[in-house]
C-alpha positions in Angstrom: 118.7 95.7 126.5 122.3 96.3 125.2 122.4 99.2 122.7 123.4 98.2 119.2 124.7 100.3 116.3 122.1 101.1 113.8 122.5 98.9 110.7 121.8 99.9 107.1 119.4 96.9 106.9 117.3 98.0 109.9 113.6 98.4 109.1 112.9 102.1 108.5 110.0 102.5 110.9 110.1 103.4 114.6 110.5 100.4 116.9 107.5 101.6 119.0 105.5 103.6 116.5 104.6 104.1 112.9 106.8 105.3 110.2 109.6 107.9 110.0 110.4 109.5 113.4 110.8 112.8 111.5 107.2 112.7 110.5 105.8 112.3 114.1 103.8 115.3 115.2 102.4 116.5 118.5 98.7 116.7 119.1 97.2 120.0 117.9 95.2 122.3 120.3 92.1 121.3 118.4 92.6 117.6 119.0 93.6 118.1 122.7 90.4 120.0 123.2 88.4 117.3 121.5 89.9 114.6 123.7 89.2 116.6 126.8 85.6 117.6 126.0 84.4 114.4 124.3 86.3 111.7 126.2 87.7 113.3 129.4 91.3 112.7 128.4 93.8 115.2 129.8 96.5 114.2 127.3 99.0 113.4 129.9 100.2 109.9 129.1 102.2 107.3 131.1 105.9 106.9 131.0 107.2 104.9 128.0 110.5 103.0 127.8 113.2 104.1 125.5 114.7 101.5 123.1 117.8 101.2 125.3 115.6 100.4 128.4 113.8 97.5 126.7 114.7 94.0 127.8 114.3 91.4 125.1 113.9 87.7 125.7 117.3 86.1 125.2 117.8 84.5 121.8 117.1 80.7 121.7 119.1 80.1 118.5 122.0 77.9 119.4 125.5 78.5 118.2 125.3 75.4 116.1 122.1 76.6 114.4 123.5 80.1 113.9 126.6 78.6 112.2 124.3 76.5 110.0 122.2 79.5 109.0 125.3 81.6 108.4 126.6 78.9 106.0 123.4 79.4 103.9 122.9 83.2 103.8 126.3 84.5 105.0 127.4 85.5 108.5 126.6 89.1 107.8 123.0 88.2 107.1 122.3 86.4 110.3 121.7 88.9 113.1 121.0 88.1 116.7 121.5 91.5 118.5 118.6 92.7 120.6 117.9 95.8 118.5 117.5 94.0 115.2 115.3 91.4 116.8 113.2 94.1 118.6 112.7 95.9 115.3 111.0 92.8 113.9 109.1 91.8 117.0 105.7 92.4 115.5 103.6 94.8 113.4 102.1 98.2 114.1 98.6 97.6 115.6 97.6 99.4 118.7 98.1 96.1 120.6 101.6 95.8 119.2 102.5 99.4 120.3 100.9 99.0 123.7 103.0 95.9 124.3 106.1 97.8 123.4 105.4 100.3 126.2 106.0 97.4 128.7 109.0 97.8 131.0 109.1 94.0 131.4 110.7 91.5 129.2 109.5 91.8 125.6 109.3 88.9 123.1 111.1 89.0 119.8 112.3 86.6 117.1 115.5 84.7 118.1 117.4 85.8 115.0 117.0 87.8 111.8 117.9 86.3 108.5 118.3 88.3 105.2 118.4 85.8 102.3 119.5 87.1 98.9 117.7 84.7 96.5 115.3 81.8 96.2 118.0 79.1 96.6 119.0 80.5 100.0 115.3 80.7 101.1 114.8 77.1 100.1 117.9 76.0 102.0 116.8 78.0 105.1 113.4 76.3 105.1 115.0 72.9 104.8 117.4 73.7 107.7 114.6 75.1 109.9 112.3 72.2 109.3 115.1 69.8 110.2 116.1 71.8 113.3 112.5 72.6 114.6 112.8 76.4 114.0 109.7 78.5 113.1 110.0 81.1 110.3 108.1 84.3 110.1 108.4 86.2 106.8 109.0 89.9 107.2 108.4 92.6 104.6 107.7 96.2 105.7 106.5 95.3 109.2 103.1 97.1 108.7 100.7 94.3 109.9 97.9 95.5 112.1 96.5 92.1 113.0 99.3 90.2 114.7 100.6 88.8 111.4 104.2 89.1 112.5 104.0 87.9 116.1 107.1 85.6 116.8 105.0 82.7 117.9 107.1 79.7 118.8 104.5 77.1 119.6 106.3 73.8 120.1 109.3 74.9 118.1 112.6 75.5 119.9 113.2 78.9 118.3 111.7 81.3 115.7 113.5 83.5 113.2 112.4 86.5 111.2 113.0 86.0 107.4 113.5 89.6 106.2 113.0 89.8 102.4 114.4 93.3 101.8 117.2 91.9 99.5 114.6 90.7 97.0 114.2 94.2 95.7 114.5 94.1 91.9 112.3 95.0 89.0 112.9 91.7 87.2 111.0 92.5 84.0 108.7 95.0 82.4 106.6 94.0 79.4 105.6 97.4 77.9 103.4 95.8 75.3 101.3 93.6 77.7 101.6 96.1 80.6 103.0 93.6 83.0 105.9 93.9 85.5 107.6 91.2 87.6 108.6 92.7 90.9 110.7 91.3 93.8 108.8 90.6 97.0 111.0 92.9 99.0 110.4 96.1 97.0 108.5 98.7 99.0 105.6 100.6 97.4 107.6 103.8 96.8 110.6 101.9 95.3 108.3 99.9 93.0 106.7 103.1 91.8 110.1 104.7 91.3 111.5 101.8 89.2 108.3 101.6 87.1 108.1 105.4 86.8 111.5 105.5 85.2 110.0 103.5 82.4 106.8 105.5 82.2 104.6 103.1 84.2 102.8 102.9 87.5 101.3 100.1 89.6 98.7 102.4 91.2 98.5 100.5 94.5 98.3 103.0 97.4 97.2 101.5 100.7 97.8 103.6 103.8 100.8 101.4 104.5 102.2 102.3 101.0 105.4 104.1 102.2 106.7 101.1 104.1 104.8 97.9 103.0 106.2 95.6 100.3 105.1 93.9 97.1 105.2 90.5 98.8 103.2 91.8 101.7 100.6 93.2 99.4 100.1 89.8 97.9 100.3 87.8 101.1 97.6 89.9 102.7 95.2 90.6 99.7 95.9 94.3 100.2 93.5 96.9 98.9 94.8 100.4 98.0 93.0 103.7 98.2 92.8 103.8 94.4 91.0 100.5 94.2 87.9 101.9 92.5 90.2 102.6 89.5 92.8 99.9 89.6 91.3 97.2 91.7 92.6 95.4 94.8 96.2 94.1 94.7 95.0 90.5 94.2 93.1 91.7 91.1 96.4 93.1 89.8 98.4 89.9 90.2 98.9 87.9 87.0 101.5 85.4 88.4 103.7 84.8 91.4 106.5 82.6 92.7 106.8 81.2 96.1 109.3 78.9 97.9 107.7 76.4 100.1 109.2 73.5 102.2 107.6 71.2 99.6 109.1 73.0 96.6 108.8 76.1 94.4 105.4 77.2 93.1 105.5 79.2 89.9 101.9 80.2 89.1 100.1 82.1 86.4 100.9 81.3 82.8 98.4 83.4 80.9 96.0 86.3 81.5 93.2 83.8 82.1 93.0 80.1 82.3 90.5 77.2 82.8 93.2 74.8 83.9 91.5 73.8 87.1 91.3 75.9 90.3 93.4 79.0 90.3 96.3 78.0 92.5 97.5 81.6 92.8 94.7 82.1 95.2 96.4 79.7 97.6 99.1 82.2 98.1 97.2 85.5 97.8 96.1 86.1 101.4 98.2 83.2 102.7 100.2 85.5 105.1 103.4 83.4 104.9 101.7 80.3 106.3 102.0 78.3 103.0 105.2 79.6 101.5 107.6 82.6 101.0 106.5 84.8 98.1 109.6 85.9 96.2 108.3 87.4 93.0 105.0 88.9 91.9 103.9 89.6 88.3 101.4 92.4 88.2 99.3 94.4 85.8 100.7 98.0 85.4 99.6 101.0 83.4 101.2 104.1 81.9 101.7 107.0 84.3 98.5 109.0 84.2 98.4 111.9 81.9 96.2 114.0 84.2 94.4 113.9 87.5 91.2 115.7 88.5 89.8 116.1 92.0 86.3 116.9 93.4 84.9 116.7 96.9 81.2 116.4 97.7 78.8 116.9 100.6 75.8 114.8 101.3 73.1 115.5 103.9 73.6 112.1 105.6 75.5 108.8 105.3 72.6 106.9 103.8 72.2 109.4 100.9 75.9 109.4 100.3 76.1 105.6 100.3 73.3 105.4 97.7 75.2 107.9 95.6 78.4 105.9 95.7 76.4 102.8 94.8 74.9 104.5 91.8 78.3 105.5 90.6 79.9 102.1 90.9 76.9 100.2 89.5 76.8 102.5 86.5 80.5 102.0 85.9 81.3 105.7 85.8 84.9 104.9 86.8 86.5 107.3 89.3 90.0 106.2 90.5 89.1 107.1 94.1 85.7 107.3 95.6 85.1 107.3 99.4 82.5 108.6 101.9 83.0 109.7 105.5 80.1 109.5 107.9 78.8 112.4 110.0 81.2 111.7 112.9 84.3 111.4 110.7 83.3 114.5 108.7 82.6 116.5 111.9 86.1 116.1 113.2 87.6 116.5 109.7 89.4 113.1 109.9 89.5 112.6 106.1 91.7 115.7 105.6 94.3 114.7 108.2 96.3 117.9 108.2 93.5 119.8 110.0 91.9 117.2 112.3 89.9 118.8 115.0 90.6 122.3 113.8 87.5 122.9 111.7 84.5 121.2 110.2 84.9 120.7 106.5 81.1 120.6 105.9 77.9 119.6 107.4 76.6 116.2 106.7 79.0 113.7 105.1 82.1 114.4 103.0 82.8 112.3 99.8 86.1 112.4 97.9 86.5 111.6 94.2 89.7 111.5 92.1 90.1 110.7 88.4 93.3 109.6 86.7 94.1 108.9 83.0 94.1 110.6 79.7 92.6 114.1 79.4 89.6 112.7 77.4 89.0 109.7 79.6 89.2 111.7 82.8 86.8 114.4 81.5 84.2 111.8 80.4 84.4 109.8 83.7 84.3 113.0 85.8 81.3 114.3 83.9 79.3 111.1 84.3 80.2 110.7 88.0 79.4 114.4 88.7 76.0 114.1 87.1 75.2 110.9 89.2 76.3 112.5 92.5 74.3 115.7 91.8 71.2 113.6 90.9 71.6 111.6 94.2 71.6 114.8 96.3 75.3 115.7 96.5 76.7 119.3 96.6 80.1 119.9 95.0 82.7 121.4 97.4 85.3 121.9 94.6 88.7 120.3 94.6 90.1 121.6 97.8 89.1 118.9 100.3 90.0 116.2 97.8 93.5 117.5 97.4 93.8 117.9 101.1 92.8 114.2 101.6 95.4 113.1 99.0 98.1 115.2 100.6 97.7 113.6 104.0 96.4 110.2 103.1 99.4 108.2 104.4 99.7 110.2 107.7 96.8 109.0 109.9 98.9 106.3 111.8 101.2 109.1 113.1 98.2 110.7 114.8 97.3 107.3 116.3 100.7 107.1 117.9 100.4 110.6 119.5 96.9 109.7 120.8 98.2 106.5 122.5 101.0 108.5 124.1 98.4 111.0 125.4 96.3 108.3 127.1 93.8 107.7 124.4 92.9 104.3 123.0 92.9 104.6 119.2 92.6 101.8 116.6 91.0 101.0 113.2 89.1 98.0 112.0 87.3 97.2 108.7 84.8 94.9 107.1 82.7 94.6 104.0 79.2 93.5 103.0 76.5 93.9 100.4 74.9 97.3 99.8 71.6 96.2 101.1 73.2 95.1 104.4 75.5 98.2 104.8 73.3 100.2 107.2 72.6 97.3 109.5 76.3 96.4 109.6 77.4 99.9 110.4 74.9 100.2 113.2 75.8 96.8 114.7 79.5 97.4 114.8 79.1 100.9 116.1 76.8 99.7 118.9 79.2 96.8 119.8 82.2 99.2 120.1 80.4 101.9 122.1 78.9 99.3 124.4 82.1 97.4 125.1 84.1 100.6 125.7 81.3 102.0 127.9 81.5 98.9 130.0 85.3 99.6 130.4 84.5 103.0 131.8 84.8 105.4 128.8 82.7 106.9 126.2 83.9 106.2 122.6 84.0 108.2 119.5 83.3 105.8 116.6 83.9 107.1 113.1 83.4 105.3 109.8 83.9 105.7 106.1 83.2 103.7 103.0 86.8 103.0 101.8 86.3 100.6 98.8 83.3 100.1 96.5 82.1 97.2 94.3 78.9 96.8 92.2 77.4 94.5 94.9 78.8 96.1 98.1 81.4 98.1 99.9 83.9 98.1 102.7 83.3 100.0 106.0 86.4 101.3 107.7 86.0 102.3 111.4 88.2 104.5 113.5 87.7 104.3 117.3 88.9 106.7 119.9 88.3 106.3 123.7 90.1 106.8 126.9 92.6 104.2 128.2 91.1 102.5 131.2 92.7 99.8 133.4 94.6 97.4 131.2 94.3 99.0 127.7 95.4 95.8 126.0 92.6 93.9 127.5 90.3 96.9 127.0 90.8 96.9 123.3 90.8 93.1 122.9 87.3 93.1 124.5 86.0 95.9 122.3 87.5 94.3 119.1 86.0 90.9 120.0 82.6 92.6 120.4 82.9 94.3 117.0 84.1 91.0 115.3 81.2 89.1 116.8 78.9 91.8 115.5 80.4 91.4 112.0 79.8 87.7 112.0 76.3 88.0 113.2 75.6 90.6 110.5 76.8 88.3 107.8 79.9 90.4 106.9 83.5 89.5 106.5 85.9 89.5 109.4 88.4 91.5 107.3 88.3 93.3 103.9 92.0 94.2 103.6 93.8 94.0 106.9 94.3 90.2 106.8 93.8 87.6 109.4 97.1 87.2 111.4 96.6 86.1 115.0 94.0 88.7 115.8 91.2 87.6 113.4 92.1 83.9 113.5 89.4 83.0 116.1 86.8 84.1 113.6 88.1 82.2 110.6 85.9 79.1 111.3 82.9 81.4 111.2 84.2 83.0 108.0 84.9 79.8 106.0 83.2 77.0 107.9 84.4 73.6 109.1 85.0 72.3 105.6 87.0 75.5 104.7 89.2 75.0 107.8 89.9 71.4 106.7 90.9 72.7 103.3 93.3 75.3 104.7 94.8 72.7 107.0 95.2 70.2 104.1 97.1 72.9 102.0 99.3 73.7 105.0 100.1 70.0 105.5 100.9 69.6 101.8 103.2 72.6 101.4 104.6 72.9 105.0 104.4 69.5 106.5 106.6 70.5 109.5 104.4 73.6 110.2 107.3 75.9 110.5 105.9 78.8 108.4 104.3 81.6 110.5 102.7 79.4 113.2 99.7 80.7 115.0 98.4 82.8 112.1 95.5 82.5 109.7 94.5 78.8 110.2 92.3 77.9 113.2 
């Protein structure tokens, strides 16, 4: 690979890891000891290529096509150098990062386009449809399900459509509490712009620091404050998208009975139906105060019943989550001290409350009474504050574990409360069995990440030793877990999206008729099939 000068429009994250290189950290002695004792990993990883050692597949965009695209978005906004292409070659799943450790030729989009407005996007889509070029929308690059894979299929080339220039706060209605945000705004930048006017969106997924507003909508993202503010798709009041068939401008009122809600065609569509350009969302004033309290429960079942009591009563914490015995035992929830100490016996729960002084006090008091009645013991605010301090940092640990020779990945699902114990057991058994077959014990940890009156999301973290081909090792384990979810009647994904990785289970998720509906929408909005091929739709 020929080195290239870093550009101001490069994605901010590492090419072969998560996030800001300055935030990467070595494994602590406690984690190294845990790897050695529990999994037999000596923390000596294999050699990894540097960015200047990577060989990228040559660009397949012809000079004629490059000139045509330059005429639309400007020559400075059509980039074909290897570095820019590599930086947009996929997301940040364990499979993505393992592939980037390959000293062979790596795949990447054939060009990077940076359009500045909807007219340019529409022209790009027309050009690419005419020239048989696939288009993969790119926001923050945080997908963990293969949602950004540069799949060409039968197309002669594939381009990455980077939306970073769509980065404006277009409107803020301070009476209705609605804001219209550009799809390319990152989570922190959206919060900064809203905060200057005294408002907040309150959407804080683990990918918050790098993911974008358009990505939140396109993947039906769910943030860690979802108990208080809802999933991102619940926040959306309207959105605009450019499709090869025309512009969709959806959402005219807070609620409507004017037929099916067409916004839902785009929420979760992962760039397969159109390019989301603007999203109108519900916002709220910056909270007046925040209160924290952590809890201990003797076991996961008791803690889960306690969380169910809180959400079904409607007590209203902004954050409520529960770690199982394994996750609590290695202190995973408070990421600054993983492996160093045990926070508490049993299971750790976190609660956070935001709002006015009076509202926070009343919700905290009601939640506290319910948790105590259900068998919880207060641990004070310390562990809850520690969780909040490190809540965006877990992916950095994953990268260090991969470099040390461990296999580390996360997966999530959701089901009804009555089915939660069976689902947790089934997925844990599937993962431990598949990884044992590959020659390694596995540490499988789990927490309840999001709660609803009728059910909850389970979020699993898996650590094992890399054995043989770690890519195939994880694919086998993930397939076993996904099959277990389907057999248990759960969803294949609660908030990570479908991408390429979950696509084989979409027919199980929505049925044959559902697949026909998805294909019909695709045919109507993207008749040439250029938008993000190989994702979402079986």
